[in-house]
C-alpha positions as a Markdown table, in Angstrom:
| # | Residue | x | y | z |
|---|---|---|---|---|
| 1 | Met | 0.0 | 0.0 | 0.0 |
| 2 | Tyr | 2.9 | 2.4 | 0.7 |
| 3 | Gln | 3.9 | 2.1 | -3.0 |
| 4 | Tyr | 0.4 | 3.4 | -4.0 |
| 5 | Leu | 0.7 | 6.3 | -1.5 |
| 6 | Ile | 4.0 | 7.4 | -2.9 |
| 7 | Ile | 3.3 | 6.8 | -6.6 |
| 8 | Cys | -0.3 | 7.9 | -7.1 |
| 9 | Pro | 0.0 | 11.5 | -6.0 |
| 10 | Leu | 3.2 | 12.0 | -7.9 |
| 11 | Val | 1.7 | 10.4 | -11.0 |
| 12 | Phe | -1.2 | 12.9 | -10.7 |
| 13 | Leu | 1.3 | 15.7 | -10.7 |
| 14 | Ala | 3.2 | 14.2 | -13.6 |
| 15 | Gly | 0.0 | 13.9 | -15.7 |
| 16 | Phe | -0.9 | 17.5 | -14.9 |
| 17 | Val | 2.6 | 18.7 | -16.0 |
| 18 | Asp | 2.7 | 16.4 | -19.0 |
| 19 | Ser | -0.6 | 17.5 | -20.4 |
| 20 | Ile | 0.5 | 21.1 | -20.3 |
| 21 | Ala | 4.2 | 21.1 | -21.4 |
| 22 | Gly | 5.4 | 17.5 | -21.6 |
| 23 | Gly | 8.1 | 16.2 | -19.3 |
| 24 | Gly | 5.8 | 14.3 | -17.0 |
| 25 | Gly | 8.2 | 11.3 | -17.0 |
| 26 | Leu | 10.7 | 13.4 | -15.1 |
| 27 | Ile | 8.3 | 13.2 | -12.1 |
| 28 | Ser | 6.5 | 9.8 | -12.6 |
| 29 | Leu | 9.5 | 7.5 | -13.3 |
| 30 | Pro | 11.5 | 8.6 | -10.2 |
| 31 | Ala | 8.3 | 8.1 | -8.2 |
| 32 | Tyr | 8.1 | 4.4 | -9.2 |
| 33 | Leu | 11.8 | 3.9 | -8.5 |
| 34 | Ala | 11.5 | 5.7 | -5.1 |
| 35 | Ala | 8.7 | 3.3 | -4.1 |
| 36 | Gly | 11.0 | 0.3 | -4.7 |
| 37 | Val | 9.6 | -0.8 | -8.1 |
| 38 | Pro | 12.4 | -2.5 | -10.1 |
| 39 | Pro | 13.7 | -0.3 | -13.1 |
| 40 | His | 12.3 | -2.3 | -16.0 |
| 41 | Ile | 9.0 | -2.9 | -14.3 |
| 42 | Ala | 8.9 | 0.8 | -13.4 |
| 43 | Leu | 9.4 | 1.7 | -17.0 |
| 44 | Gly | 6.6 | -0.6 | -18.1 |
| 45 | Thr | 4.1 | 0.4 | -15.4 |
| 46 | Asn | 4.9 | 4.1 | -16.0 |
| 47 | Lys | 4.0 | 3.6 | -19.7 |
| 48 | Met | 0.6 | 2.1 | -18.7 |
| 49 | Ser | -0.3 | 5.1 | -16.5 |
| 50 | Ser | 1.0 | 7.7 | -18.9 |
| 51 | Thr | -0.8 | 6.1 | -21.8 |
| 52 | Leu | -4.1 | 6.2 | -20.0 |
| 53 | Gly | -3.6 | 9.8 | -19.1 |
| 54 | Thr | -2.5 | 10.9 | -22.5 |
| 55 | Ile | -5.6 | 9.3 | -24.1 |
| 56 | Ile | -7.7 | 11.7 | -22.0 |
| 57 | Ser | -5.8 | 14.9 | -22.8 |
| 58 | Thr | -5.6 | 13.9 | -26.5 |
| 59 | Ala | -9.4 | 13.4 | -26.5 |
| 60 | Arg | -10.0 | 16.8 | -24.9 |
| 61 | Tyr | -7.8 | 18.6 | -27.5 |
| 62 | Ala | -9.6 | 16.7 | -30.3 |
| 63 | Lys | -13.1 | 17.4 | -28.9 |
| 64 | Asn | -12.2 | 21.2 | -28.9 |
| 65 | Gly | -10.9 | 21.1 | -32.5 |
| 66 | Phe | -7.2 | 21.6 | -31.7 |
| 67 | Ile | -6.0 | 18.4 | -33.6 |
| 68 | Asn | -5.4 | 18.3 | -37.3 |
| 69 | Val | -5.7 | 14.6 | -37.9 |
| 70 | Lys | -3.7 | 14.4 | -41.1 |
| 71 | Leu | -0.8 | 16.5 | -39.7 |
| 72 | Ser | -0.8 | 14.7 | -36.4 |
| 73 | Leu | -0.8 | 11.2 | -37.8 |
| 74 | Leu | 1.9 | 11.9 | -40.4 |
| 75 | Ser | 4.0 | 13.6 | -37.7 |
| 76 | Ala | 3.5 | 10.6 | -35.3 |
| 77 | Leu | 4.7 | 8.3 | -38.1 |
| 78 | Cys | 7.8 | 10.4 | -38.5 |
| 79 | Ala | 8.4 | 10.4 | -34.7 |
| 80 | Val | 8.2 | 6.6 | -34.7 |
| 81 | Ile | 10.7 | 6.4 | -37.5 |
| 82 | Gly | 13.0 | 8.9 | -35.7 |
| 83 | Ser | 12.7 | 6.9 | -32.5 |
| 84 | Val | 14.0 | 3.7 | -34.3 |
| 85 | Ile | 16.9 | 5.7 | -35.8 |
| 86 | Gly | 17.7 | 7.2 | -32.4 |
| 87 | Ala | 17.6 | 3.8 | -30.7 |
| 88 | His | 20.1 | 2.4 | -33.2 |
| 89 | Leu | 22.4 | 5.5 | -32.9 |
| 90 | Ser | 22.4 | 5.0 | -29.1 |
| 91 | Leu | 24.1 | 1.7 | -29.7 |
| 92 | Leu | 26.9 | 3.4 | -31.6 |
| 93 | Ala | 27.5 | 6.5 | -29.4 |
| 94 | Ser | 27.8 | 7.1 | -25.7 |
| 95 | Glu | 24.8 | 8.6 | -23.9 |
| 96 | Gln | 27.3 | 10.9 | -22.2 |
| 97 | Val | 28.0 | 12.6 | -25.5 |
| 98 | Leu | 24.3 | 13.7 | -25.8 |
| 99 | Lys | 24.2 | 14.7 | -22.1 |
| 100 | Thr | 27.2 | 17.0 | -22.6 |
| 101 | Met | 25.5 | 18.6 | -25.6 |
| 102 | Met | 22.2 | 19.0 | -23.6 |
| 103 | Ile | 24.1 | 20.9 | -20.9 |
| 104 | Ala | 25.0 | 23.5 | -23.5 |
| 105 | Val | 21.7 | 23.5 | -25.3 |
| 106 | Leu | 19.2 | 23.6 | -22.4 |
| 107 | Pro | 20.2 | 27.1 | -21.1 |
| 108 | Val | 19.8 | 28.4 | -24.7 |
| 109 | Val | 16.3 | 26.8 | -25.0 |
| 110 | Ala | 15.3 | 28.2 | -21.5 |
| 111 | Phe | 16.5 | 31.6 | -22.5 |
| 112 | Tyr | 14.4 | 31.4 | -25.7 |
| 113 | Val | 11.3 | 30.5 | -23.6 |
| 114 | Phe | 12.1 | 33.3 | -21.2 |
| 115 | Lys | 12.5 | 36.0 | -23.9 |
| 116 | Asn | 9.7 | 34.7 | -26.3 |
| 117 | Lys | 6.6 | 35.7 | -24.4 |
| 118 | Asn | 4.3 | 34.5 | -27.2 |
| 119 | Leu | 5.3 | 30.9 | -28.1 |
| 120 | Gly | 3.3 | 31.0 | -31.3 |
| 121 | Asp | 0.3 | 33.0 | -30.0 |
| 122 | Thr | 0.9 | 36.1 | -32.1 |
| 123 | Lys | -1.0 | 38.1 | -34.6 |
| 124 | Glu | 1.3 | 36.9 | -37.4 |
| 125 | Glu | -0.2 | 35.0 | -40.3 |
| 126 | Ser | 0.1 | 31.2 | -40.0 |
| 127 | Leu | 2.3 | 29.3 | -42.5 |
| 128 | Pro | 0.7 | 27.6 | -45.6 |
| 129 | Glu | -0.7 | 24.2 | -44.7 |
| 130 | Arg | 1.9 | 22.3 | -46.8 |
| 131 | Lys | 4.8 | 24.1 | -45.2 |
| 132 | Thr | 3.3 | 23.6 | -41.7 |
| 133 | Leu | 3.0 | 19.9 | -42.4 |
| 134 | Leu | 6.6 | 19.5 | -43.7 |
| 135 | Ile | 8.0 | 21.4 | -40.7 |
| 136 | Ser | 5.9 | 19.4 | -38.2 |
| 137 | Met | 7.0 | 16.1 | -39.8 |
| 138 | Gly | 10.6 | 17.2 | -39.7 |
| 139 | Ala | 10.4 | 18.3 | -36.1 |
| 140 | Ala | 8.7 | 15.0 | -35.2 |
| 141 | Leu | 11.5 | 13.1 | -36.9 |
| 142 | Val | 14.3 | 15.0 | -35.1 |
| 143 | Val | 12.6 | 14.9 | -31.7 |
| 144 | Gly | 11.7 | 11.2 | -32.2 |
| 145 | Cys | 15.3 | 10.5 | -32.9 |
| 146 | Tyr | 16.2 | 12.2 | -29.6 |
| 147 | Asp | 13.5 | 10.2 | -27.9 |
| 148 | Gly | 14.9 | 6.9 | -29.1 |
| 149 | Phe | 18.5 | 8.0 | -28.1 |
| 150 | Tyr | 17.8 | 9.5 | -24.7 |
| 151 | Gly | 14.2 | 10.7 | -24.1 |
| 152 | Pro | 13.5 | 13.0 | -21.2 |
| 153 | Gly | 11.6 | 16.2 | -22.2 |
| 154 | Thr | 10.6 | 14.9 | -25.6 |
| 155 | Gly | 7.1 | 16.5 | -25.5 |
| 156 | Thr | 8.5 | 19.8 | -24.3 |
| 157 | Phe | 11.0 | 20.1 | -27.2 |
| 158 | Leu | 8.3 | 19.1 | -29.7 |
| 159 | Leu | 6.0 | 21.7 | -28.3 |
| 160 | Leu | 8.7 | 24.4 | -28.6 |
| 161 | Leu | 9.5 | 23.4 | -32.2 |
| 162 | Leu | 5.9 | 23.4 | -33.3 |
| 163 | Thr | 5.2 | 26.8 | -31.9 |
| 164 | Gly | 8.6 | 28.3 | -33.0 |
| 165 | Leu | 9.2 | 26.9 | -36.4 |
| 166 | Ala | 5.7 | 25.7 | -37.6 |
| 167 | Lys | 4.1 | 28.8 | -36.1 |
| 168 | Met | 1.3 | 26.8 | -34.6 |
| 169 | Asn | -0.6 | 28.3 | -31.6 |
| 170 | Val | 0.0 | 26.7 | -28.2 |
| 171 | Arg | -3.3 | 24.7 | -28.2 |
| 172 | Asn | -2.8 | 23.2 | -31.7 |
| 173 | Ala | 0.8 | 22.4 | -30.9 |
| 174 | Ser | -0.2 | 20.8 | -27.6 |
| 175 | Gly | -2.8 | 18.7 | -29.4 |
| 176 | Thr | -0.3 | 17.5 | -32.1 |
| 177 | Thr | 2.3 | 16.7 | -29.4 |
| 178 | Lys | -0.3 | 14.6 | -27.5 |
| 179 | Val | -1.1 | 12.5 | -30.6 |
| 180 | Ile | 2.6 | 11.9 | -31.2 |
| 181 | Asn | 3.2 | 11.0 | -27.5 |
| 182 | Leu | 0.2 | 8.7 | -27.5 |
| 183 | Ser | 1.4 | 6.7 | -30.5 |
| 184 | Ser | 4.9 | 6.2 | -29.0 |
| 185 | Asn | 3.4 | 5.4 | -25.6 |
| 186 | Ile | 1.1 | 2.7 | -27.0 |
| 187 | Ala | 3.9 | 1.1 | -29.0 |
| 188 | Ala | 6.2 | 1.0 | -25.9 |
| 189 | Leu | 3.4 | -0.3 | -23.6 |
| 190 | Val | 2.6 | -3.2 | -25.9 |
| 191 | Thr | 6.2 | -4.2 | -25.8 |
| 192 | Phe | 6.4 | -4.1 | -22.0 |
| 193 | Leu | 3.1 | -6.0 | -21.7 |
| 194 | Ile | 4.3 | -8.8 | -24.0 |
| 195 | Asn | 7.5 | -9.1 | -22.0 |
| 196 | Gly | 5.6 | -9.1 | -18.6 |
| 197 | Lys | 7.2 | -5.9 | -17.4 |
| 198 | Val | 4.0 | -4.2 | -16.2 |
| 199 | Leu | 2.4 | -4.3 | -12.7 |
| 200 | Ile | -1.1 | -4.1 | -14.0 |
| 201 | Pro | -3.0 | -3.4 | -10.7 |
| 202 | Leu | -0.5 | -0.6 | -9.9 |
| 203 | Gly | -0.6 | 0.7 | -13.5 |
| 204 | Leu | -4.4 | 0.9 | -13.5 |
| 205 | Ala | -4.5 | 2.6 | -10.1 |
| 206 | Ser | -1.9 | 5.2 | -10.9 |
| 207 | Gly | -3.4 | 5.5 | -14.3 |
| 208 | Ile | -6.6 | 6.9 | -12.7 |
| 209 | Phe | -4.6 | 9.6 | -11.0 |
| 210 | Cys | -2.7 | 10.3 | -14.3 |
| 211 | Ile | -6.1 | 10.6 | -16.1 |
| 212 | Ala | -7.2 | 13.2 | -13.5 |
| 213 | Gly | -3.9 | 15.1 | -13.9 |
| 214 | His | -4.2 | 15.1 | -17.7 |
| 215 | Tyr | -7.9 | 16.1 | -17.6 |
| 216 | Ile | -7.2 | 19.1 | -15.3 |
| 217 | Gly | -4.0 | 20.2 | -17.0 |
| 218 | Ser | -5.4 | 20.0 | -20.6 |
| 219 | Gly | -8.5 | 21.9 | -19.4 |
| 220 | Leu | -6.2 | 24.7 | -18.1 |
| 221 | Val | -4.4 | 24.9 | -21.5 |
| 222 | Leu | -7.8 | 25.1 | -23.3 |
| 223 | Lys | -8.9 | 28.0 | -21.1 |
| 224 | Asn | -5.7 | 29.9 | -20.5 |
| 225 | Gly | -3.3 | 28.7 | -23.2 |
| 226 | Leu | 0.0 | 30.6 | -23.1 |
| 227 | Lys | -0.5 | 31.9 | -19.5 |
| 228 | Ile | -0.2 | 28.3 | -18.1 |
| 229 | Val | 2.0 | 26.7 | -20.7 |
| 230 | Arg | 5.0 | 29.1 | -20.7 |
| 231 | Pro | 5.9 | 28.9 | -17.0 |
| 232 | Val | 5.4 | 25.1 | -16.9 |
| 233 | Val | 7.7 | 24.7 | -19.9 |
| 234 | Phe | 10.4 | 26.8 | -18.1 |
| 235 | Val | 10.1 | 24.6 | -15.0 |
| 236 | Val | 10.3 | 21.4 | -17.0 |
| 237 | Leu | 13.5 | 22.6 | -18.7 |
| 238 | Leu | 15.0 | 23.5 | -15.4 |
| 239 | Cys | 14.2 | 20.1 | -14.0 |
| 240 | Leu | 15.7 | 18.4 | -17.0 |
| 241 | Phe | 18.9 | 20.4 | -16.7 |
| 242 | Val | 19.2 | 19.4 | -13.0 |
| 243 | Lys | 18.6 | 15.8 | -13.9 |
| 244 | Ile | 21.4 | 15.8 | -16.5 |
| 245 | Ile | 23.8 | 17.6 | -14.3 |
| 246 | Lys | 23.3 | 15.0 | -11.5 |
| 247 | Gly | 23.5 | 12.2 | -14.0 |
């Protein structure tokens, strides 16, 4: 029971953060490990709870018209391809190489978020649909590669690229990010289930808390948009930087 008492509240917080700006895994995975769940089972069980939560936030974005189905599905496909490439690259290069690069890159990204008060919510004209699609697919491929190689903060980086390069507003970018995250979560969850690496009762229980976090967080984005997203993105980047520094 103490595992549930440790994990469930933190998974709720992780779902809340993840639905807004990505990076929920920076909270939920350490929660499972702190409760004494073995690493591989923690990864699998975490995928179950995060998948359940992501379904809810994705559905809320879709219901409110903030998901372009064609763009999201093609981007998700590119993210999956990128993830496979990244996983293979990780076998050739040391993870420490990427961590060293991230230590240099993260402060720059954080500075961009700090200085850019709009994150796509501007009066500027949006890009042509074809150009938006190509940029989104390219961003998904690159971030998917990062996800396969290392992983933490994937949703946050994708959100920033979609608002910065593809000129999508925060709500549409969040919706697209959720579709991509959901596709990768489902693929990973199936793999863990097949290999018996999921504590199903714990995954379902924490999944309920994750659903609550995603529901509340996505609702805040739909109502407040940039006001809630920007500060949470900044906090996620800070947490990721601390995690990398500590190793």
